C-alpha positions in Angstrom: 66.7 -113.9 -22.7 67.8 -110.3 -22.9 69.8 -109.2 -26.0 72.6 -108.5 -23.6 73.7 -111.6 -21.7 77.0 -113.0 -20.3 78.8 -115.8 -22.0 80.5 -118.3 -19.7 83.8 -116.6 -19.9 84.6 -112.9 -19.8 87.5 -111.4 -21.8 88.7 -109.2 -18.9 92.2 -108.0 -17.9 92.3 -106.7 -14.4 94.8 -107.1 -11.6 93.3 -107.9 -8.2 93.8 -105.2 -5.6 92.8 -104.9 -2.0 90.8 -101.7 -1.9 90.0 -99.6 1.1 86.3 -99.4 1.7 84.5 -96.5 0.2 82.9 -95.8 3.6 86.3 -95.0 5.1 86.7 -92.2 2.6 83.2 -90.7 2.4 80.2 -90.2 4.7 77.9 -93.3 4.8 75.2 -91.5 2.9 77.5 -90.7 0.0 76.7 -93.9 -2.0 73.0 -93.3 -2.0 73.5 -89.7 -3.0 75.5 -90.7 -6.0 72.9 -93.2 -7.2 70.1 -90.7 -6.8 71.9 -88.2 -9.1 71.5 -90.5 -12.1 68.5 -89.9 -14.4 67.2 -92.0 -17.2 66.4 -90.1 -20.4 63.0 -91.4 -21.6 62.7 -89.3 -24.8 64.2 -90.6 -28.0 63.4 -90.7 -31.6 63.5 -93.7 -34.0 66.7 -94.3 -35.9 68.0 -96.4 -38.7 71.0 -98.3 -37.1 72.6 -99.1 -40.4 72.5 -95.5 -41.5 73.9 -94.4 -38.2 76.8 -96.8 -38.5 77.6 -95.6 -42.0 77.8 -92.0 -40.8 80.4 -93.1 -38.3 82.2 -95.0 -41.0 82.1 -91.9 -43.2 83.9 -89.9 -40.5 86.6 -92.6 -40.1 87.1 -92.6 -43.9 87.1 -88.8 -44.4 89.6 -88.1 -41.7 91.6 -91.4 -42.1 91.3 -92.1 -38.4 92.3 -95.8 -38.7 91.9 -98.8 -41.0 90.6 -102.3 -40.8 94.1 -103.7 -40.1 94.6 -101.5 -37.1 94.0 -102.4 -33.5 91.6 -99.8 -32.1 91.5 -99.3 -28.3 88.2 -97.8 -27.2 88.1 -95.7 -24.0 84.9 -96.7 -22.3 83.1 -95.4 -19.2 80.0 -97.6 -19.4 77.9 -94.6 -20.5 75.9 -94.3 -23.6 78.5 -92.6 -25.9 81.4 -95.0 -25.4 79.1 -98.0 -25.4 77.5 -97.0 -28.7 81.0 -96.3 -30.2 82.2 -99.8 -29.1 79.2 -101.5 -30.5 79.3 -99.6 -33.8 83.0 -100.3 -34.4 82.4 -103.9 -33.5 79.6 -104.1 -36.1 81.8 -102.4 -38.7 84.3 -105.2 -38.3 87.3 -103.4 -36.6 89.8 -105.1 -34.3 88.9 -103.8 -30.9 89.9 -103.8 -27.3 88.4 -101.7 -24.6 89.9 -99.8 -21.7 88.3 -98.1 -18.7 89.4 -96.1 -15.7 87.5 -96.7 -12.5 87.7 -93.6 -10.4 85.7 -95.2 -7.6 82.8 -92.7 -7.5 80.5 -94.8 -5.3 77.9 -97.0 -7.0 77.9 -94.7 -10.0 81.2 -96.2 -11.3 80.4 -99.6 -9.8 77.2 -99.9 -11.9 78.9 -98.4 -15.0 81.7 -100.9 -14.7 79.2 -103.8 -14.3 77.3 -102.6 -17.4 80.5 -102.2 -19.4 81.6 -105.8 -18.5 78.3 -107.0 -19.7 78.6 -105.3 -23.1 82.2 -106.4 -23.6 81.3 -109.9 -22.7 78.4 -110.0 -25.1 80.5 -108.9 -28.1 83.7 -110.7 -26.9 85.9 -107.6 -26.7 88.8 -107.7 -24.2 88.4 -105.1 -21.4 91.4 -103.6 -19.6 90.5 -102.1 -16.2 92.6 -99.4 -14.5 91.7 -98.4 -10.9 92.3 -95.2 -9.1 92.6 -97.0 -5.8 95.3 -99.3 -7.2 97.2 -96.6 -9.0 96.9 -93.7 -6.5 95.8 -95.4 -3.3 92.5 -93.5 -3.0 89.4 -92.7 -4.9 88.8 -89.5 -6.9 86.5 -88.1 -4.2 89.1 -88.6 -1.6 91.8 -87.0 -3.7 89.5 -84.1 -4.4 88.7 -83.6 -0.7 92.4 -83.4 0.1 93.1 -80.9 -2.6 90.3 -78.7 -1.3 91.6 -79.0 2.2 95.0 -77.8 1.0 93.5 -74.8 -0.7 93.3 -76.0 -4.3 89.8 -75.4 -5.6 90.0 -77.5 -8.7 86.7 -78.8 -10.1 86.3 -82.5 -9.9 86.2 -82.8 -13.7 89.6 -81.2 -13.9 91.2 -83.5 -11.3 89.6 -86.6 -12.9 90.6 -85.5 -16.4 94.2 -84.9 -15.6 94.6 -88.3 -13.8 92.5 -90.2 -16.3 94.4 -88.9 -19.3 97.7 -89.8 -17.6 96.5 -93.4 -17.0 95.0 -93.8 -20.4 98.2 -92.8 -22.2 100.5 -94.8 -20.0 98.4 -98.0 -20.0 97.5 -97.7 -23.7 101.1 -97.8 -24.7 101.4 -101.3 -23.1 98.5 -102.5 -25.2 100.0 -101.0 -28.4 96.9 -100.0 -30.3 97.1 -97.8 -33.5 94.7 -95.3 -31.9 92.7 -94.6 -28.8 89.1 -93.9 -29.7 86.8 -91.8 -27.5 83.1 -91.3 -27.5 83.0 -87.5 -27.9 79.9 -86.6 -29.9 78.9 -83.5 -31.8 77.3 -81.8 -28.8 80.5 -82.3 -26.8 82.6 -80.8 -29.5 80.4 -77.8 -30.2 80.5 -77.1 -26.4 84.3 -77.5 -26.4 84.7 -75.0 -29.3 82.7 -72.3 -27.5 84.3 -73.1 -24.1 87.8 -72.6 -25.5 86.7 -69.4 -27.3 85.1 -68.0 -24.2 88.3 -68.8 -22.2 90.5 -67.4 -24.9 92.3 -70.8 -25.2 93.0 -70.9 -28.9 95.9 -73.2 -28.4 93.7 -75.7 -26.7 91.0 -75.2 -29.4 93.6 -75.9 -32.1 94.2 -79.4 -30.6 90.6 -80.5 -30.8 88.8 -82.1 -33.8 88.2 -85.6 -35.1 91.9 -86.2 -34.3 93.2 -84.7 -31.1 96.5 -82.8 -31.3 98.2 -80.4 -33.7 98.8 -82.8 -36.6 96.5 -82.5 -39.6 98.0 -85.4 -41.4 96.4 -88.8 -42.0 96.9 -91.1 -39.0 96.8 -94.1 -41.3 99.9 -92.8 -43.1 102.0 -92.0 -40.0 104.4 -94.3 -38.3 103.3 -95.2 -34.7 104.5 -92.9 -32.0 106.0 -94.7 -29.0 105.3 -91.8 -26.6 101.7 -90.9 -27.6 98.7 -93.0 -28.6 96.8 -90.8 -31.1 93.2 -90.1 -29.9 90.4 -90.0 -32.4 86.6 -89.3 -32.2 84.6 -91.3 -34.7 81.3 -89.9 -33.3 82.5 -86.3 -33.9 79.5 -85.5 -36.3 76.9 -87.6 -34.4 74.4 -85.5 -32.3 73.8 -86.7 -28.8 70.1 -87.3 -29.5 71.0 -89.8 -32.2 73.4 -91.6 -29.8 70.6 -91.9 -27.2 68.2 -93.2 -29.9 70.8 -95.8 -31.1 71.5 -96.9 -27.5 67.8 -97.3 -26.7 67.2 -99.2 -30.0 69.6 -101.9 -28.8 68.6 -101.5 -25.1 72.1 -101.1 -23.9 72.5 -101.4 -20.1 73.6 -97.9 -19.6 72.5 -94.8 -17.6 71.9 -91.6 -19.4 72.4 -89.0 -16.6 75.4 -86.9 -15.8 78.3 -88.0 -13.6 77.4 -86.9 -10.0 80.8 -85.3 -9.6 80.3 -83.0 -12.5 77.7 -80.7 -10.9 80.1 -77.8 -10.8 81.6 -78.3 -14.3 81.8 -75.5 -16.8 80.6 -77.9 -19.4 77.3 -78.2 -17.5 76.9 -74.4 -17.9 77.6 -74.8 -21.6 75.0 -77.5 -22.0 72.4 -75.2 -20.4 73.4 -72.4 -22.8 72.7 -74.7 -25.8 69.3 -75.7 -24.3 68.4 -72.0 -23.9 69.3 -71.0 -27.5 66.5 -68.7 -28.8 64.2 -70.0 -31.6 64.5 -67.3 -34.3 64.0 -70.0 -36.9 67.3 -71.7 -35.9 67.4 -75.5 -35.5 69.5 -76.2 -32.4 71.0 -79.4 -33.9 72.0 -77.4 -37.0 73.5 -74.7 -34.8 75.8 -77.3 -33.2 76.8 -78.6 -36.6 77.5 -75.1 -37.8 79.8 -74.5 -34.9 81.9 -77.6 -35.5 82.0 -77.1 -39.2 83.1 -73.5 -38.9 85.8 -74.5 -36.5 87.1 -77.2 -38.9 87.4 -74.6 -41.6 89.9 -72.6 -39.5 91.6 -75.5 -37.7 94.6 -75.7 -40.1 95.2 -71.9 -39.8 95.1 -72.2 -36.0 97.5 -75.2 -36.0 99.9 -73.3 -38.3 99.9 -70.3 -36.0 99.7 -71.9 -32.6 101.8 -75.1 -32.8 104.2 -74.8 -29.9 107.9 -74.5 -30.7 110.5 -76.9 -29.3 110.4 -80.5 -28.3 108.2 -82.4 -26.0 109.6 -82.9 -22.5 109.7 -86.2 -20.6 108.4 -85.9 -17.1 111.4 -86.7 -14.7 109.0 -88.4 -12.3 106.9 -90.8 -14.3 108.6 -90.7 -17.7 105.4 -89.6 -19.5 105.6 -86.9 -22.2 104.7 -83.4 -21.0 104.5 -79.8 -22.4 105.9 -78.7 -19.0 108.9 -79.6 -16.9 106.7 -81.9 -14.9 103.5 -83.5 -16.2 100.1 -82.3 -14.9 99.4 -85.6 -13.2 102.6 -85.7 -11.2 102.2 -82.0 -10.3 98.7 -82.7 -9.1 99.7 -85.7 -7.1 102.4 -83.7 -5.4 99.8 -81.4 -4.1 98.1 -84.1 -2.0 101.3 -85.2 -0.2 102.5 -83.6 3.0 105.1 -80.9 2.4 107.8 -82.7 4.4 107.2 -85.9 2.5 107.5 -84.2 -0.9 110.8 -82.7 0.1 112.3 -85.8 1.8 113.7 -88.0 -0.9 113.0 -89.4 -4.3 111.5 -92.8 -3.5 109.9 -92.3 -0.1 106.4 -93.7 0.3 103.6 -91.2 0.7 101.6 -90.7 3.9 97.9 -89.8 4.0 97.2 -86.3 5.2 94.8 -87.7 7.8 96.6 -90.8 9.1 99.9 -92.7 9.2 98.6 -95.1 6.6 101.0 -95.5 3.7 99.5 -94.8 0.3 101.6 -96.6 -2.3 101.6 -94.6 -5.6 102.9 -95.8 -8.9 105.3 -92.8 -9.2 108.1 -91.4 -7.2 108.6 -87.7 -6.6 112.1 -86.3 -6.8 113.1 -83.4 -4.5 110.7 -80.6 -5.6 110.2 -77.4 -3.7 106.5 -77.2 -3.0 106.5 -73.5 -3.6 107.8 -73.7 -7.2 107.1 -72.7 -10.7 107.4 -76.3 -11.6 104.5 -77.6 -9.5 102.2 -74.9 -10.8 98.6 -74.3 -11.7 97.6 -76.4 -14.7 95.2 -76.2 -17.6 92.4 -78.6 -18.4 94.6 -80.9 -20.4 98.1 -82.0 -20.7 99.4 -83.0 -24.1 
């Protein structure tokens, strides 16, 4: 029997939903195209699992991310990073639940979800599943195609990230964890530092780190916030190559390739930059660590200089917190609705751009002029 096997009952939380077929949204060959994009990484080095787990524990302790009495909600995709994080926190004895967002990207997300269910079932961690089709009526790929048709050339990762963060914060508050833990590793964070420097986004940079946001205080000493679930990154100092090795050591049922929708992502360019670093006696893994360590030495200064003044707004459409008048998710969703529908009334249902089929959304748009500074271009992240 495989190390990973299903028990008789699965601790899953998912509401049934009648989904439109994927074929009605994409060409027939789309599913096979998605599957062919995935690549298994064969190369890995040996690793001491116990030492790996203690490195994660050291990050949790050093930055006081959470404690043994806290409920930790792990944001999972079914990929290597979040699967490793879930398993490590389980082995370390934390109280866990898992949450995933299914963006309906063909068999890519279908297989990842199947693998994630298997892992959660094996270690008996409850899994909460949120579905794009249930929440927005359509898959990510369909939403992206409508945006492009209307002249919005957002990258898929941008669209997915805005909607995913909205859903995670909204649904996490119902579960009431102390923190939401994500699987960002040292490679991800070194790339994020340089990406924000290259873009001149120092405010965004100041919000990164083992704890997301502008606060530098211990999360274990703060009272819970009813509007935000703090996000933490226990794998912050763990190189990607070590995560791959740990995953392969336990033979987790995961794929190691990139999301097929991320082919045009800026992060892909940054990964290529790191791979092409010149030798010159520099160890590439040490370079990544130097980048994150250097950033952390200036983070408190950046926070003190760049923390935005004023209070956080509440989006009048969905009620979620936002740095703007309207949150990024609602502004994005407004862009895929017909202009006359957006301007009609507060609670009208939304029509597809290509048919008269009603798309029930979980939010209602108030009267918003489509050409407006409120429904504006957005950055890569909301709050």
